[in-house]
N, C-alpha and C positions, 0 to 999 in steps of 0.2 A: 334537381334538374327536371324530373318528370312533372312536377307541379308547374314550373315555368313553361315547359313545352305544352302542357294541357291548356294553360292560359293563352297560348298562341294558336290553339286549335289543332294540335297534333292528336290523332286518335291513339290512345294508349290502352284500348280494350282488347288487345290480343297478345299472345305470348311473345311474338316477334316484333313488337311495336318499336323497339329501339332500332332494329335493322331497317324496318320500313321507313322510319323517320330519317335515317341516314341516307337512304336511297331516294326517297320521294320528296323529302322536305329538309334537305341539308341546310338551306339558308336559315330555317328556323332554329336548327341546332346551333349554328354559328351565332345567331342572334342571342340565344339563351346564354351561351358562354360569354359573349361580349357584354351583355347586361350584367352578368355576375361580376366580371372584372371591373366594370365601371362602379358597381356597388362597393366592391372591396376598396377601390381607389377613394371613393367618397367617404368610406368609413375611416380613412386616415391611417390605416395600418400599412407601413411600407413593405412588409414582408408577406402580408396575407395573400396577395396576388401570386407571388412566387410559390408559396406553399400550396395554393390551389392548383396551379399548373403542374406541380410535381405529382399530385394525386391523379392526374388524368392519364 
């Protein structure tokens, strides 16, 4: 997740970067999750997306 957010320009250089991202750049957090779900769907595993969501 952090790698994907870094690719989208989220600053991860502080201890509270996750909280800062959720407050200041929530749309990028949503996009990173969405991109992952699309990846899982394209991978062809019908249960991979469900397993991923259960971990959140």
